[in-house]
C-alpha positions as MATLAB code, in Angstrom:
seq = 'MNAAPDAAAAQRVHVGGGVSQAYLTDARPGTSLTLVDSAGNQAGSGVADKLGSLIVRDLQPGQYRFVGKGISAAPVAVTSKDSPPPNPSLYGQKLHEGLNYVTVRDGISIAATVRLPIGKKLSDGPFPTVIEYSGYQNAAPGDLIVGAAGEKLGVKDPLAPASSVIVGATLAPQMLGFASVSVQMRGSGCSGGDFGLFDDAAAFDAYDIIETLGRQNWVKGGKVGMVGISFSAISQMYAAGTRPPHLAAIAPMSTTDDLYSTGLPGGIYNKGFANTWLKERVQNAQPAPKGGQPWAIARVNGGDKVCKNNQKLRLQTLNAFKLIRDNPTRAAQIYRDRSIADWAEKIDVPVFLVGAGQDEQTGANWVNVIPHLDHNPNVWVNIINGHHFDSLGPQIMSRWAEFLQIFVADQVPHTPPQMQPLGTAVFPAATGAPGQTIPNMRFSNSTSVADAKARFKANTPRLWALFDNGGGSAGFGGLSSPWQKSLNGWPSSTEKMHLNAKGKLGTSATGGEVSFNPNPANRPMNTLKDASTDTAAAWGINPDYNWQQAPGRSGLGFISAPLPSDKIMLGNGSVTLRVKSSAPVTDLQVTVTEVDKAGNETSVSTGVLRSTFRGDGTAPDYYRQVPMADGFNLMTVALNPIMHGFRKGNRIRILVSAPGGDLPAWQFETLRTGGKVVDTIDLSGSFATLPVISGSVPGNAPPCGFLRGAACRPYKPAFNGG';
ca = [
       6.430   12.344   33.075;
       6.847   15.622   34.941;
       4.671   17.655   37.305;
       4.724   21.429   37.634;
       5.832   23.007   40.928;
       3.118   23.200   43.564;
       2.335   26.923   43.434;
      -1.019   28.471   44.276;
      -1.281   30.338   40.978;
       0.019   27.450   38.909;
      -1.985   24.760   37.238;
      -0.551   21.412   38.232;
      -0.187   19.890   34.785;
       1.571   16.810   33.484;
       3.595   16.799   30.283;
       5.434   14.315   28.107;
       7.396   14.153   24.905;
       7.745   11.243   22.527;
       8.222   10.449   18.861;
       7.389   13.641   16.922;
       4.885   14.906   19.481;
       4.428   16.469   22.922;
       1.399   16.370   25.191;
      -0.044   18.086   28.263;
      -2.798   16.917   30.623;
      -4.596   18.252   33.713;
      -4.858   21.882   32.612;
      -8.039   23.833   33.185;
     -10.298   23.242   30.174;
     -10.152   26.133   27.758;
      -6.656   27.263   28.753;
      -4.761   28.708   25.782;
      -1.439   26.929   25.393;
       1.698   27.506   23.347;
       4.532   25.083   22.792;
       7.922   26.751   22.397;
      11.284   25.286   21.449;
      14.551   25.762   23.298;
      15.080   29.114   21.566;
      11.661   30.375   22.620;
      10.153   30.066   19.137;
       6.566   28.920   18.848;
       6.308   25.322   17.631;
       2.586   24.839   18.131;
      -0.438   26.029   20.030;
      -3.942   25.063   21.021;
      -6.563   25.094   23.725;
      -6.891   22.516   26.493;
      -9.911   20.341   25.711;
     -12.774   19.395   28.043;
     -10.486   16.918   29.789;
      -7.716   19.513   30.116;
      -5.407   18.015   27.493;
      -3.531   18.987   24.348;
      -1.225   17.188   21.899;
       1.081   19.014   19.493;
       2.202   16.816   16.587;
       4.693   16.773   13.720;
       7.550   18.179   15.783;
      11.256   18.045   15.030;
      13.537   16.459   17.641;
      14.519   18.806   20.444;
      13.550   20.334   23.786;
      10.153   22.009   24.163;
       8.085   23.646   26.880;
       4.346   24.343   27.232;
       3.477   27.953   28.123;
       0.109   29.335   29.222;
      -1.668   31.284   31.920;
      -0.893   29.674   35.275;
       1.163   26.971   33.554;
       4.590   26.110   34.880;
       5.609   22.940   33.088;
       8.904   21.110   32.906;
      10.577   20.855   29.495;
       9.967   17.754   27.401;
      12.212   15.978   24.921;
      10.795   15.136   21.506;
      12.505   12.468   19.404;
      12.122   11.108   15.885;
      11.920    7.606   14.432;
      15.659    7.854   13.767;
      16.597    8.919   17.312;
      18.593    6.562   19.556;
      16.542    4.282   21.827;
      15.668    5.429   25.356;
      17.847    4.688   28.348;
      17.650    0.902   28.971;
      16.481    1.598   32.531;
      13.010    2.149   31.027;
      12.885   -1.564   30.293;
      13.450   -2.737   33.856;
       9.712   -2.895   34.608;
       8.504   -6.260   35.889;
       5.317   -7.840   34.539;
       3.074  -10.363   36.266;
       0.349  -12.700   35.092;
      -2.847  -10.840   34.200;
      -3.283   -7.132   33.481;
      -0.224   -4.848   33.631;
       0.434   -1.222   32.754;
       3.754   -0.688   31.000;
       5.279    2.784   30.722;
       6.734    3.668   27.323;
       9.230    6.373   26.316;
       6.848    9.350   26.430;
       5.412    8.462   29.841;
       2.186    6.967   28.483;
       1.175    3.668   30.070;
       0.088    0.784   27.843;
      -2.204   -2.013   29.014;
      -0.747   -5.487   28.543;
      -2.255   -8.753   29.760;
       0.060  -11.717   30.322;
      -1.613  -15.040   29.532;
       0.093  -18.323   30.452;
      -0.431  -21.870   29.212;
      -3.249  -23.695   30.989;
      -2.308  -24.684   34.532;
       0.986  -22.802   34.537;
       2.314  -19.982   36.710;
       5.221  -17.617   36.063;
       7.543  -19.619   38.267;
       7.099  -22.560   35.874;
       8.859  -20.553   33.176;
      10.734  -19.564   31.198;
       8.183  -19.787   28.392;
       8.489  -19.102   24.687;
       6.543  -15.862   24.428;
       4.609  -14.002   21.746;
       2.887  -10.612   21.616;
      -0.427   -9.758   20.001;
      -0.687   -6.001   19.505;
      -3.806   -4.193   18.322;
      -6.467   -1.615   19.062;
      -9.272   -4.187   19.273;
     -10.540   -5.308   22.680;
      -7.225   -7.064   23.140;
      -5.791   -6.646   26.644;
      -9.164   -7.258   28.294;
      -8.083   -9.663   31.043;
     -10.950  -12.155   30.739;
     -11.011  -15.464   28.877;
     -11.997  -15.414   25.203;
     -13.438  -18.943   25.060;
     -15.433  -18.532   28.277;
     -16.638  -15.144   27.067;
     -17.719  -16.546   23.686;
     -19.608  -19.371   25.388;
     -21.340  -16.906   27.688;
     -22.308  -14.679   24.776;
     -24.030  -17.622   23.084;
     -26.079  -18.016   26.252;
     -26.930  -14.315   26.242;
     -24.507  -13.415   29.049;
     -21.851  -11.032   27.744;
     -18.608  -10.611   29.658;
     -17.279   -7.070   29.090;
     -13.828   -8.229   30.206;
     -13.528  -10.959   27.560;
     -11.200  -10.230   24.624;
     -12.681   -9.833   21.157;
     -12.829  -12.957   19.002;
     -10.592  -11.153   16.472;
      -7.633  -11.589   18.847;
      -8.021  -15.354   19.097;
      -4.456  -15.997   17.903;
      -2.779  -14.388   20.890;
      -5.550  -14.762   23.429;
      -6.245  -18.460   22.819;
      -4.255  -20.279   20.135;
      -0.773  -19.324   21.321;
      -1.214  -20.135   25.029;
      -3.711  -23.010   24.743;
      -2.602  -24.691   21.514;
       1.138  -24.037   21.409;
       1.808  -23.753   25.135;
       3.431  -20.333   24.744;
       3.066  -17.396   27.070;
       1.191  -14.657   25.241;
       1.046  -10.950   25.989;
      -2.002   -9.085   24.683;
      -0.918   -5.468   24.181;
      -3.516   -2.722   23.833;
      -2.604   -0.041   21.296;
      -2.465    3.499   22.676;
      -5.713    5.421   22.522;
      -7.859    2.310   22.987;
      -9.104    0.249   25.902;
      -7.252    1.009   29.117;
      -4.080    2.238   27.422;
      -3.167    5.901   27.617;
      -2.575    8.342   24.795;
      -4.542    9.024   21.639;
      -5.300    6.664   18.758;
      -3.075    7.671   15.847;
      -4.080    5.078   13.232;
      -0.664    3.353   13.049;
       1.383    6.487   13.661;
       5.042    6.467   14.715;
       4.132    6.697   18.393;
       2.257    3.378   18.193;
       5.132    1.736   16.300;
       7.668    2.711   18.942;
       5.308    1.732   21.755;
       5.690   -1.778   20.354;
       9.481   -1.390   20.420;
       9.365   -0.418   24.101;
       6.996   -3.257   25.014;
       9.171   -5.805   23.194;
      12.311   -4.556   24.920;
      10.592   -4.664   28.302;
       9.317   -8.197   27.750;
      12.665   -9.437   26.490;
      14.121   -8.682   29.916;
      11.531  -10.686   31.915;
      13.048  -13.751   33.582;
      10.002  -15.833   32.578;
      10.573  -15.204   28.837;
      12.586  -17.975   27.210;
      15.759  -16.888   25.460;
      15.228  -13.200   26.168;
      13.327  -12.741   22.886;
       9.664  -12.624   21.904;
       7.701  -13.184   18.713;
       4.622  -11.444   17.374;
       1.412  -13.105   16.164;
      -2.064  -12.115   15.096;
      -4.506  -11.666   12.256;
      -5.728   -8.439   10.623;
      -5.227   -5.443   12.969;
      -2.740   -7.542   14.936;
      -0.924   -8.389   11.695;
      -0.683   -4.844   10.379;
       0.810   -3.676   13.672;
       3.553   -6.319   13.403;
       4.915   -4.764   10.221;
       5.367   -1.404   11.927;
       6.762   -2.936   15.111;
       9.321   -5.113   13.327;
      10.348   -2.137   11.202;
      11.601   -0.377   14.356;
      14.097   -3.255   14.744;
      13.833   -3.990   18.477;
      16.818   -6.161   19.499;
      14.661   -8.498   21.592;
      12.282   -9.402   18.737;
      12.776  -12.971   17.486;
      10.295  -13.247   14.590;
       6.860  -12.135   13.353;
       3.939  -14.089   11.892;
       1.385  -11.637   10.419;
      -1.867  -12.976    8.931;
      -4.293  -11.056    6.687;
      -2.493   -7.731    6.692;
      -2.683   -5.018    4.001;
      -0.106   -3.092    1.994;
      -1.170    0.388    3.061;
      -4.135    2.311    4.387;
      -4.819    3.886    1.000;
      -5.460    0.702   -0.984;
      -8.096   -0.375    1.547;
      -9.630    3.002    2.363;
      -9.439    4.726   -1.035;
      -9.045    2.015   -3.693;
      -8.545    3.668   -7.073;
      -9.078    7.032   -5.397;
     -12.682    6.140   -4.428;
     -13.684    6.045   -0.754;
     -14.533    2.569    0.529;
     -17.767    3.280    2.377;
     -18.197   -0.412    3.115;
     -15.822   -2.354    5.342;
     -13.191    0.390    5.616;
     -15.797    2.920    6.721;
     -17.291    0.497    9.260;
     -13.824   -0.285   10.624;
     -12.975    3.412   10.991;
     -16.270    4.129   12.746;
     -15.479    1.412   15.263;
     -12.002    2.844   15.859;
     -13.476    6.305   16.450;
     -15.995    4.880   18.914;
     -13.325    2.819   20.679;
     -11.170    5.934   21.089;
     -13.814    7.737   23.147;
     -12.922    8.201   26.830;
     -14.354    5.650   29.242;
     -16.651    5.293   31.080;
     -18.983    7.371   28.880;
     -17.609    5.706   25.751;
     -14.841    3.452   24.557;
     -14.455   -0.314   24.708;
     -16.591   -2.439   27.060;
     -13.623   -3.616   29.088;
     -12.375   -0.057   29.691;
     -15.842    1.013   30.802;
     -16.020   -1.945   33.184;
     -12.535   -1.330   34.578;
     -13.114    2.380   35.170;
     -16.488    1.735   36.782;
     -14.831   -0.971   38.877;
     -12.288    1.454   40.321;
      -9.237    0.978   38.077;
      -7.573    4.371   38.608;
      -4.840    3.787   36.039;
      -7.364    2.962   33.345;
      -9.360    6.061   34.270;
      -6.271    8.277   34.190;
      -5.358    6.834   30.809;
      -8.483    8.301   29.211;
      -7.281   11.915   29.540;
      -5.833   12.288   26.036;
      -8.683   10.594   24.156;
     -10.352   13.817   23.005;
      -7.102   14.697   21.233;
      -7.531   11.808   18.789;
      -7.482   13.144   15.240;
     -10.670   12.944   13.169;
      -9.939   10.039   10.823;
     -12.757   10.920    8.449;
     -11.541   14.491    8.094;
      -8.036   13.216    7.382;
      -9.389   11.120    4.519;
     -11.473   13.979    3.107;
      -8.502   16.352    3.289;
      -6.007   13.894    1.771;
      -7.446   12.321   -1.396;
      -4.154   11.149   -2.923;
      -1.594    8.571   -1.873;
       1.056   11.300   -1.875;
      -0.445   12.744    1.305;
       1.907   12.713    4.279;
      -0.501   10.675    6.408;
      -0.158    7.757    3.985;
       3.568    8.177    3.443;
       4.152    8.135    7.213;
       2.153    4.916    7.488;
       3.574    3.090    4.465;
       3.859   -0.575    5.400;
       6.174   -1.110    2.427;
       8.662    1.402    3.855;
       8.598   -0.285    7.262;
       8.905   -3.736    5.623;
      12.208   -2.720    4.040;
      13.621   -2.376    7.554;
      12.463   -5.757    8.857;
      15.403   -8.077    9.507;
      13.860  -10.841   11.645;
      12.279  -14.035   10.229;
       8.783  -13.453    8.796;
       5.937  -15.922    8.239;
       3.456  -13.901    6.170;
      -0.012  -15.227    5.345;
      -2.889  -13.745    3.378;
      -5.984  -14.570    1.395;
      -6.226  -14.021   -2.335;
      -9.697  -12.479   -2.108;
      -9.604  -10.930    1.369;
     -12.960   -9.173    1.745;
     -11.776   -6.953    4.602;
      -8.213   -5.717    4.161;
      -8.080   -6.605    0.449;
      -5.691   -8.686   -1.606;
      -3.092   -5.951   -2.154;
      -1.102   -7.134    0.870;
       1.009   -9.058   -1.672;
       2.512   -5.739   -2.798;
       4.571   -5.819    0.408;
       6.365   -8.995   -0.687;
       8.987   -7.316   -2.931;
       9.840   -4.962   -0.066;
      10.959   -8.003    1.944;
      13.338   -9.248   -0.753;
      16.374   -8.151    1.268;
      15.449  -10.568    4.048;
      16.424  -14.207    3.360;
      14.182  -15.557    6.132;
      10.754  -14.728    4.743;
       8.091  -17.312    3.959;
       4.903  -16.117    2.272;
       1.687  -18.127    2.085;
      -1.281  -17.142   -0.091;
      -4.562  -19.048   -0.204;
      -7.654  -18.292   -2.233;
     -10.456  -17.289    0.078;
     -11.514  -14.699    2.605;
     -10.014  -12.918    5.609;
     -10.380  -15.845    8.024;
      -8.787  -18.315    5.607;
      -5.281  -17.301    6.680;
      -6.012  -19.496    9.700;
      -6.674  -22.567    7.546;
      -5.323  -25.881    8.888;
      -2.703  -26.428    6.160;
      -1.156  -23.056    6.974;
      -1.593  -23.345   10.737;
       0.672  -26.393   10.733;
       3.565  -24.476    9.157;
       2.777  -21.432   11.309;
       3.223  -23.567   14.419;
       6.492  -25.007   13.068;
       7.812  -21.526   12.373;
       7.021  -20.268   15.871;
       8.455  -23.334   17.556;
      11.719  -23.058   15.615;
      12.266  -19.301   15.401;
      10.650  -18.092   18.658;
      10.668  -21.069   21.026;
      14.076  -22.233   19.714;
      12.974  -25.846   19.909;
      12.544  -28.856   17.653;
       8.939  -28.770   16.391;
       6.442  -31.161   17.897;
       2.693  -31.571   17.514;
       1.077  -30.108   20.642;
      -1.601  -32.372   22.148;
      -4.072  -29.457   22.311;
      -3.717  -28.632   18.613;
      -6.155  -31.121   17.133;
      -9.022  -30.541   19.591;
      -8.784  -26.780   19.023;
      -8.580  -27.253   15.270;
     -11.674  -29.409   15.098;
     -13.597  -26.838   17.151;
     -12.447  -23.508   15.694;
     -12.928  -24.193   11.977;
     -16.540  -25.461   12.143;
     -17.460  -22.559   14.435;
     -16.131  -20.018   11.933;
     -17.136  -21.599    8.614;
     -19.810  -24.236    9.234;
     -17.519  -26.783    7.567;
     -16.864  -30.182    9.143;
     -14.145  -30.337   11.769;
     -10.673  -30.469   10.283;
      -7.432  -31.681   11.768;
      -4.289  -29.601   11.534;
      -1.445  -31.554    9.891;
       1.258  -32.778   12.241;
       4.508  -30.865   12.536;
       7.244  -31.644   10.061;
      10.826  -32.122   11.228;
       9.860  -33.465   14.667;
      12.610  -36.083   14.249;
      15.303  -33.423   13.866;
      18.446  -34.025   15.880;
      18.685  -30.411   17.046;
      17.105  -26.992   16.629;
      19.803  -26.128   14.101;
      18.887  -29.246   12.125;
      15.165  -28.381   12.284;
      15.871  -24.832   11.182;
      17.956  -26.004    8.234;
      15.282  -28.494    7.169;
      12.532  -25.887    7.498;
      14.473  -23.511    5.246;
      15.246  -26.228    2.704;
      11.698  -27.585    2.540;
       9.555  -24.442    2.859;
       9.244  -22.398   -0.347;
       9.672  -18.645   -0.290;
       6.123  -18.423   -1.671;
       3.547  -21.164   -1.185;
       0.310  -20.666   -3.124;
      -2.647  -22.842   -2.080;
      -5.203  -23.062   -4.909;
      -8.834  -24.183   -5.095;
      -9.389  -23.767   -1.360;
     -12.910  -25.097   -0.903;
     -12.362  -28.094   -3.145;
     -10.087  -30.214   -0.983;
     -10.330  -33.021    1.549;
     -12.415  -30.960    3.988;
     -15.384  -31.218    1.621;
     -16.842  -28.652   -0.736;
     -16.519  -25.168    0.731;
     -14.292  -26.350    3.563;
     -10.897  -24.913    4.457;
      -8.712  -27.149    2.329;
      -6.602  -26.643   -0.793;
      -6.180  -29.686   -3.093;
      -3.170  -28.331   -5.041;
      -0.366  -25.883   -4.444;
       2.442  -24.093   -6.261;
       5.878  -23.403   -4.772;
       7.721  -20.341   -6.073;
      10.829  -18.317   -5.247;
       8.897  -15.048   -4.928;
       5.906  -13.064   -6.112;
       5.607  -13.683   -9.865;
       5.825  -10.900  -12.439;
       5.205  -12.651  -15.786;
       2.176  -11.412  -17.757;
       0.197  -11.993  -20.939;
      -1.821   -9.427  -22.874;
      -5.395   -9.924  -24.107;
      -7.259   -7.343  -26.204;
     -10.815   -6.096  -25.766;
     -12.401   -6.362  -29.198;
     -15.625   -5.691  -31.079;
     -18.682   -7.885  -30.472;
     -17.465   -8.581  -26.945;
     -14.513  -10.702  -27.939;
     -11.369  -11.081  -25.827;
      -8.424  -12.124  -27.948;
      -4.670  -12.187  -28.384;
      -4.706   -9.512  -31.115;
      -6.538   -6.184  -31.434;
      -9.321   -5.599  -33.983;
     -10.313   -2.010  -33.081;
     -13.734   -0.356  -32.998;
     -15.658    1.579  -30.357;
     -18.406    0.678  -27.909;
     -20.458    2.937  -25.608;
     -22.342    2.188  -22.406;
     -24.130    4.002  -19.561;
     -22.396    3.252  -16.246;
     -24.876    3.349  -13.385;
     -23.807    2.353   -9.833;
     -27.422    2.411   -8.633;
     -28.731   -0.526  -10.654;
     -27.053   -3.380   -8.782;
     -26.775   -4.490   -5.135;
     -23.754   -2.974   -3.370;
     -22.372   -6.374   -2.388;
     -22.198   -9.898   -3.755;
     -23.847  -11.157   -0.565;
     -27.604  -11.023   -0.020;
     -26.816   -9.573    3.392;
     -25.699   -6.145    2.197;
     -24.182   -5.207    5.544;
     -20.432   -5.005    6.010;
     -20.377   -7.859    8.537;
     -18.151  -10.198    6.591;
     -18.718  -13.355    8.644;
     -21.432  -14.337    6.137;
     -18.704  -14.703    3.494;
     -16.816  -17.292    5.549;
     -19.389  -20.063    5.255;
     -19.035  -23.114    3.034;
     -21.649  -21.876    0.540;
     -22.332  -18.163    1.125;
     -25.711  -16.742    0.167;
     -24.587  -14.732   -2.852;
     -26.643  -12.169   -4.747;
     -24.096  -11.445   -7.459;
     -25.783   -9.676  -10.325;
     -24.472   -8.483  -13.659;
     -24.807   -4.818  -14.670;
     -28.113   -4.863  -16.572;
     -28.903   -3.574  -20.040;
     -26.485   -1.044  -21.487;
     -24.909   -0.251  -18.097;
     -22.040   -2.711  -18.468;
     -19.789   -4.278  -21.076;
     -18.547   -7.839  -21.362;
     -15.604   -9.312  -23.283;
     -15.116  -13.075  -23.389;
     -12.379  -15.292  -24.780;
     -12.685  -18.412  -26.875;
     -12.496  -21.675  -24.914;
      -8.961  -22.034  -23.577;
      -6.872  -24.599  -25.462;
      -4.978  -25.414  -22.264;
      -4.989  -24.640  -18.552;
      -3.947  -21.155  -17.501;
      -2.770  -20.424  -13.950;
      -2.900  -16.786  -12.935;
      -0.932  -15.554   -9.948;
       0.306  -11.981   -9.639;
      -0.657   -8.395  -10.393;
      -2.751   -7.503  -13.408;
      -4.516   -4.520  -14.908;
      -6.948   -3.462  -17.595;
      -6.053   -0.443  -19.740;
      -8.938    1.377  -21.396;
      -9.090    4.291  -23.839;
     -12.097    6.151  -22.467;
     -14.132    9.139  -23.579;
     -16.885   10.293  -21.213;
     -19.790   12.714  -21.383;
     -18.991   13.547  -17.742;
     -15.936   15.492  -16.522;
     -15.091   12.620  -14.160;
     -16.056    8.978  -14.524;
     -15.634    6.032  -12.142;
     -15.040    2.611  -13.664;
     -14.748   -0.958  -12.464;
     -13.249   -3.925  -14.287;
     -13.866   -7.499  -13.208;
     -12.218  -10.735  -14.316;
     -14.257  -13.950  -14.230;
     -14.109  -17.542  -15.449;
     -16.988  -19.029  -17.450;
     -16.989  -22.817  -17.398;
     -18.285  -25.295  -19.959;
     -21.539  -25.707  -17.981;
     -22.289  -21.975  -18.222;
     -21.362  -21.026  -14.644;
     -19.462  -17.779  -14.078;
     -17.035  -17.469  -11.157;
     -15.583  -14.178   -9.901;
     -11.799  -13.939   -9.954;
     -10.664  -10.331   -9.408;
     -11.821   -6.760   -9.660;
     -10.432   -3.223   -9.646;
     -11.821    0.314   -9.599;
     -10.477    3.691  -10.697;
     -11.652    7.291  -10.733;
     -10.636    8.912  -14.019;
      -8.812   11.743  -12.282;
      -6.294    9.147  -11.022;
      -5.831    7.512  -14.411;
      -2.019    7.789  -14.665;
      -0.084    7.562  -17.901;
      -1.705    4.476  -19.368;
       0.803    1.987  -17.991;
      -0.228    2.193  -14.355;
      -2.751    4.131  -12.264;
      -1.433    7.299  -10.702;
      -2.767    7.653   -7.167;
      -0.288   10.396   -6.327;
      -1.924   13.259   -8.225;
      -5.230   14.154   -9.804;
      -5.372   14.753  -13.565;
      -8.495   16.226  -15.234;
     -10.016   14.338  -18.152;
      -8.903   15.717  -21.510;
     -11.186   16.080  -24.519;
     -11.389   12.919  -26.569;
     -10.039    9.575  -25.417;
      -8.024    9.191  -22.218;
      -5.959    6.240  -21.099;
      -7.167    4.681  -17.826;
      -5.189    1.761  -16.414;
      -7.259    0.052  -13.734;
      -5.127   -2.029  -11.355;
      -6.756   -5.355  -10.591;
      -6.685   -6.747   -7.107;
      -3.926   -9.386   -7.276;
      -5.133  -12.493   -9.086;
      -4.952  -16.069   -7.804;
      -6.920  -18.551   -9.890;
      -6.537  -21.638  -12.048;
      -8.470  -21.416  -15.331;
      -9.194  -24.855  -16.756;
      -8.917  -26.008  -20.349;
     -12.147  -25.429  -22.277;
     -13.329  -22.657  -19.954;
     -13.287  -18.971  -20.932;
     -11.847  -15.763  -19.485;
     -14.277  -12.863  -19.215;
     -13.670   -9.169  -18.490;
     -16.515   -6.890  -17.439;
     -16.550   -3.073  -17.446;
     -19.142   -1.134  -15.438;
     -19.617    1.460  -12.733;
     -18.033    0.438   -9.394;
     -19.872   -1.824   -7.016;
     -21.670   -5.147   -6.859;
     -18.702   -7.490   -7.352;
     -17.255   -7.688   -3.799;
     -18.659   -9.033   -0.501;
     -18.020   -6.024    1.775;
     -16.285   -3.203   -0.065;
     -18.733   -0.514   -1.164;
     -17.748    2.557   -3.125;
     -18.672    6.193   -2.637;
     -18.859    6.537   -6.375;
     -20.270    9.271   -8.569;
     -23.997    9.086   -9.229;
     -24.816    8.980  -12.955;
     -28.549    8.308  -13.110;
     -27.705    6.180  -16.126;
     -27.304    9.351  -18.205;
     -23.508    9.415  -18.455;
     -22.138    7.910  -21.670;
     -18.680    6.338  -21.591;
     -17.132    5.249  -24.876;
     -14.268    2.742  -25.092;
     -11.842    2.864  -28.019;
     -11.070   -0.815  -28.432;
      -7.968   -0.210  -30.527;
      -6.089    0.784  -27.371;
      -7.877   -1.280  -24.709;
      -6.340   -4.444  -23.331;
      -5.864   -6.582  -20.225;
      -2.488   -7.475  -18.737;
      -2.941  -10.764  -16.888;
      -0.422  -12.557  -14.616;
      -0.007  -15.993  -16.152;
       2.497  -18.498  -14.744;
       3.433  -21.933  -16.033;
       1.717  -25.110  -14.944;
      -1.441  -27.149  -15.277;
      -4.557  -27.188  -13.099;
      -5.179  -30.645  -11.594;
      -8.590  -32.096  -10.849;
     -11.983  -30.467  -11.070;
     -13.124  -27.187   -9.566;
     -15.565  -27.347   -6.653;
     -19.217  -26.829   -7.622;
     -20.471  -23.325   -8.374;
     -20.384  -21.209   -5.182;
     -18.110  -23.477   -3.140;
     -14.726  -22.078   -4.223;
     -13.757  -19.984   -1.218;
     -13.549  -16.253   -1.907;
     -15.434  -16.502   -5.211;
     -19.068  -15.757   -6.011;
     -20.758  -17.780   -8.746;
     -23.772  -17.238  -11.034;
     -25.120  -18.352  -14.429;
     -23.322  -16.685  -17.335;
     -25.366  -14.179  -19.320;
     -23.847  -12.264  -22.261;
     -23.675   -8.474  -21.967;
     -25.500   -6.316  -24.510;
     -22.318   -5.949  -26.585;
     -21.997   -9.726  -26.941;
     -19.349  -10.618  -24.366;
];
C-alpha cells in the first residue's frame, strides 16, 4: 500500500493493486479519477465516492496509476489468477490468539480470529489447524455458545459469531481439539475491501491467508485444512482451486454448483431464499458503524481503528441485484468467473464433500460438481436425503472427524471425549429430535497414520448415499439413515417413462394432447405453512407442511401403475415436454412424487424452466434465450438431482404446473397468467428421464411427513386423471 508525497496541493491518497483490479482511498469525495496503464492509455475512470474511494475492475495484468486533480499516487501492480504468487515475505506475519488483521497481496487487511481448544494457549502448540472462511459474522471474536445462550435469555452479544459458522467456531476447537481460524471475507465485518460475491480477489485472499497460517509455529505440520457449511463450504471450493501449497485438505458441507442454479434456476429469479441471502449480503457490506454486521459496528464504536479504516471501500461494492437483472443467462461473465466447477477441476488436495439431497437453501445441484473432481483420487462424497443442516448428521460427522484427523492432523483417528456431549446437544437444538450420539472413529487401532490412511481409503466409498434419513435409529424424523448405498461415483444410468393420455405414466408412448391453465397465484409459495424464507422450520422432525396440489385445470398429473419391484433413484433426471402456449413465454414446473399404497404422496424432486431457455429438447439451454416458435416446442426441464427409494407396490407420479408451491424456501419470480394462459402438451413427444440404479429398498418408509427433506400429503388425482 502506497501513500502519495506530502505536498500541499496533493491529496494524500492510498492505492493498491490486486487480482484484476486496482483501488484508491482517501481522495476528496467527488474527485474525478482516471486509471492509466504504463503507456498512458486510459484503463478506467470514475468519481471518488462519499468515502473518497474508487475501484476499477476487470483489468489486465500490468502497471497502472491513478490520475486526477491534486492526485499524486504511486503506481500499482495488477495481477491475474494465473500470475505467480506474491513474494513469500508477505507471509511472514505473526498471528496471536483472538482477533488479528492479516494483510493480503493488494494491501487489504482481512480480519481473522484464532480460536484454540478449551484451556489451551499458543505455547501449548503446535495444533492441527483448520480455517473457516465466509462473509457471515465469522471473525467476531466472541464465543458462539455463550452468545447463543445469552440470546435465549434476551441478551444479545454483538461480538458473538453467527450460528451458521458453528463448524469452525465451535465444533473444530471444542469437539476435535483443533485450532480454528475464523476468516472474514473481504467487504464484510471488520475486513477491508469490497464484497465481490466470490470474485477472484476473495479466492486469492484465501490463498494468502492459508500461506500465512502455514508458516505459524503453532500450526502442526505447516499445513491447514478448511471446514464449514454453506457459505463456508462454497468458499472452500474457490480457495482450494488456487492451489495454495500449505493447504492440507478441505471438507465442504452443503455447497452449491454455481450461483446461477441457486439464483436463477431454469432462468427464473429465485425471489425466496436466494433473494433473502443476497439482501443480507448487501446489508452486511454497508460501512460500519452506520451499517454492516453487528460485530463491526461494535468494534468501530469501541475504538478499533483498523476495523474503521477497513470500511473505506464498502460503497464500491457492486449492486448484486443489478448484476442479476443485467445478466439473465449462464453465459454471462459474472457466472463464468465464479464457476465452482471450473475451480473444482484445479483442486488437488483431499476433499470430503457433503450435501443434502433436498437442500432447501443452496439446492441439490451441488452434485454437478462431482464429475469435475474425477481427476482427484482423494475425494469422498456423501449425500443424505434431507435439508441444509442434515450435512451435519451424526453418521457423516463421524467420518468427517476421521478425515480431518488423518488428512489435516496427520494422526491416527480417535474418538474425542467432547464429541458425544456436543453431539447430544447440537442435534436436538437444531431439529427437536432426541439427542443422538456420533459413532466412534473407525481405524483407531491403526498402527500408524499411514496405516489409518490406507484403511480409510480402502473402506470409505467414493460416493456414500444415505437413504431414508428420518426413518432410522434416531426415531421418526430424526437425523439417522437406516440404509446406504456405496458407489464409485455419481451415477449416470437412466430409464425413460412416457407421459400418456388419461394421466398415465408408462414405459411406452400412446400419444394425444392435453391442455391446462398454469397459474402461479393459486397455491402457497412454499410447502411450509410459514411462508417466510427462514428455513429453520424445515429442519424439525415433522415440519408443518402446507403442500397443496395445483387446483382444477391449473396442473396436470401423470401416474404409473404400481411398481412390480423396488426402484432406487439416484442421479440427474429431466422431463421433456412438447409444449404449445397461448403466451409468447411460459414458465413451467415439473415435480416427481411417490404415491404409496395407503394413498399418501411424498415429494421427491422438482424443476422449473422458462420457455425461452428451453434448449434443443435433450437438455435445457441456460446460455442463450430462444423465442417460442409457432406450434409445439421442446422444453427439457432439468430436475433437481433425485435421491429416493421407491418401494414395490407404490407409484411414481409426475406433475406439471406453473412454478411454485413444491419447495420449502425457493420462490419464483414467475410470469403472472391470471389463469388465462393455455398450455398444451403433445404427449407423443413428452417423457421423463429418471436416474434409476440397481438395488432393493429395505424396510419400511417413515410415516408420512417424517422423511427428512420431503413434504407429504394425501394423493388426489389431477383433472386429467393422473
